[in-house]
TORDO-432890 format. One record per atom (N, C-alpha, C): residue in one letter; x, y, z. Coordinates in steps of 0.1 Angstrom, whole numbers, plus 2048, in hexadecimal, padded with zeros to 3 digits. Each point is the difference from the previous one (the first is absolute). Layout:
REM residues N
AXYZ;...
REM end
This chain:
REM residues 118
M59092DD88;M7F88077F7;M7F17FC801;F7F88077F9;F7F27FE801;F7FC7F27FB;P7F87F9808;P7FC7F27FC;P7F78007F4;K8017F67F7;K7F77FF7F5;K7F67F5802;Y7F48037FC;Y7F57F6801;Y7F97FE7F3;N7FA7F57FD;N7FA7FC7F4;N7F18027FF;N7F980180C;N7F2802800;N7FC80680D;S7F3804801;S7FB80780C;S8017F880D;L7FC7F37FF;L8007F880C;L80F7FD805;E8097FE7F7;E80E7FE804;E80580D806;L7FD80B7FB;L80480D805;L7FB80280F;L7F37FD801;L7F980280D;L8067F780B;E8037F37FC;E8067F7809;E80E804804;G8078067F6;G80E805803;G7FF80C80A;V7F78087FE;V7FE80C809;V7FD7FB80E;R7F87F6801;R7FC7FB80D;R80C7FA807;K8087F97F9;K80C7FA806;K80A80A805;E80080C7FA;E80980B804;E7F980880B;D7F57FD805;D7F980780A;D7FC80E7FD;L7FE8027F3;L7FC80E7FB;L7F28007FB;Y7F87F6802;Y7F37FF7FB;Y7F780B805;P80080380D;P7F880B806;P80380D7F9;K80D8037FD;K80480C7FA;K7FB8017F2;L7FF7F47F9;L7FB8007F2;L7F1803800;L7F97FA80A;L7F2803801;L7FD80F803;Q808806808;Q7FF80E803;Q8038097F3;Q80A7FC7F9;Q8038077F3;Q7F57FF7F6;L7FA7F47FF;L7F57FE7F7;L7F4809804;K7FD7FF80D;K7F4809804;K80380E7FE;K80C805802;K80480E7FF;K7FE8047F1;D8067F87F7;D7FF8047F2;D7F27FF7FA;F7F97F6804;F7F27FF7FB;F7F880C805;D80280480D;D7F980C805;D80480C7F8;L80D8027FE;L80580B7F8;L7FA8017F2;A7FD7F47FA;A7FA8007F3;A7F1801801;N7FB80180C;N7F1801803;N7F97F37FA;V8067F5803;V7FA7F37FC;V7FE7F880D;P7F47FF804;P7FE7F980D;P8037F17FE;I8067FA80A;I8037F2800;I8017FB80F;N7FA7F4802;N8007FB80E;N80B7F5801;I80A804808;I80B7F7802;I8027FE80F;P7FA7F5805;P8017FD80F;P80F7FE804;V80380280C;V80E7FE805;V8047F27FF;D7F77F7802;D8037F1801;D7FD7F97F2;I8008077F5;I7FE7FA7F3;I80C7F87FC;T7FD7F47FA;T80A7F77FC;T8068057F2;P80C7FC7FD;P8058037F3;P7F77FC7F4;K7FA7F4801;K7F77FC7F5;K7F38097FF;E7FB80380C;E7F4809800;E80480E7FB;L80C805804;L80480D7FB;L8028007F1;K8067F67FB;K8027FF7F1;K7F28007F9;S7F77F9805;S7F28007FB;S7F980D801;T80180680B;T7FA80D803;T80580B7F6;I80E8017FF;I8068097F7;I7FC7FD7F1;H8007F47FC;H7FC7FC7F3;H7F28047FD;E7F77FD809;E7F28047FE;E7FE80F7FF;K807807808;K7FF80F800;K8058067F3;V80C7FB7FB;V8058047F4;V7F77FD7F4;Y7FB7F4800;Y7F67FC7F6;Y7F48097FF;Y7FB80380C;Y7F4808801;Y80380E7FB;L80C806803;L80480D7FC;L8028007F1;I8067F67FA;I8028007F1;I7F28007F9;V7F77F8805;V7F37FE7F9;V7F680B803;E80080580D;E7F5809804;E80580F802;K80C802804;K80580D804;K80E8027FA;F8018017F3;F80E8007FA;F80880D804;P7FA80C802;P80880B804;P8067FE80E;D7F87F9809;D8057FD80D;D80C7F6800;Y7FF7F77F6;Y80A7F67FE;Y80D8077FC;L7FF8097F6;L80C8087FC;L80680880B;N7F7806808;N80580880C;N8077F780A;L7FB7F4802;L8077F6809;L80E7FD7FB;L8017FD7F3;L80D7FD7FA;L80980C802;Y7FB80C7FF;Y80880C801;Y80580180F;V7F77FF809;V80380180E;V80A7F6805;V7FE7F37FB;V8097F5804;V80E8027F9;D8008067F5;D80C8037F8;D8047F47F8;I7F67FA7F9;I8037F57F7;I8048067F2;P80B7FD7FB;P8058057F3;P7F67FC7F4;E7FD8097F8;E7F67FE7F5;E8057F57F7;N80D8007FD;N8067F57F7;N7FE7F2805;Q8007FE80E;Q7FD7F3805;Q7F27FC7FE;V7F7809801;V7F17FD7FE;V7FE7FD7F1;K8078087F7;K7FE7FE7F2;K8067F27FB;N80A7FB807;N8077F47FD;N7F97F4804;I7F4801807;I7F97F4804;I7FA7F97F4;D8037F47FF;D7FB7F87F5;D7F57F6805;A7F4805800;A7F57F8805;A7F48017F6;A7F87F5801;A7F47FF7F7;A7F4807804;D7FD80180E;D7F4806804;D80280880D;V7F6807804;V80180980C;V8047F980C;V7FC7F4802;V8037F880C;V80F7FE801;D8067FC7F4;D80F7FE800;D80780E802;I7FB80A7F9;I80680D802;I80080580E;S7F47FE806;S7FF80580E;S8097F880A;A8027F37FD;A8097F8808;A80F8057FE;E8048037F4;E80D8057FE;E80280E806;V7F68097FF;V80180D806;V8007FF80F;S7F97F6806;S8007FE80E;S80E7FC805;F8077F87F8;F80D7FC803;F80A80C7FF;L7FE8087F6;L80980C7FF;L7FD80A80C;L7F4801804;L7FC80980B;L8067FA80D;L7FF7F4802;L8057FA80D;L8108017FF;K8057FE7F5;K80F8007FF;K80580F803;R7F98097FA;R80480E803;R7FE80480E;E7F57FC806;E7FE80380E;E80B7F9809;W8037F47FC;W80B7F9807;W80D8077FF;Q8038057F4;Q80C8087FF;Q80180C809;K7F5807801;K7FF80C809;K8037FC80E;V7FA7F5805;V8017FB80E;V80F7FB802;W8057F97F6;W80D7FA801;W80B80B801;Y7FF80A7F7;Y80980B800;Y7FF80980D;K7F4802804;K7FE80880D;K8077F980C;T7FE7F3800;T8057F880B;T80F7FF800;R8067FF7F4;R80F7FF7FF;R80780D801;Y7FA80B7FB;Y80880C800;Y7FA80C808;S7F67FD808;S7FC80B809;S80780080D;S80280B806;S80880080D;S7F780080C;
REM end
């Protein structure tokens, strides 16, 4: 069944161990492009750097471009109830949690495509 992770870094390390990290990067780029949100994700980015990059981008979108943030959530297909259930004190914490939700959803897409595509 689908692996469970507790945070973004744990998830990214697990993805790397399964040799699906490049596919995750492709999926992230694809969905950010579809949402018309520019993001620079080099092919050789480390999991720690990727986590930081996604977190910074989500924070920026929440603070500066909220409609783009909502569009990104829609494109990535993050359920509204998951975002509403975030229990955080400030925007930094909220953006960290949303980043984890985003990475988790993108990982699900990659995982399912890998397992069930012919």
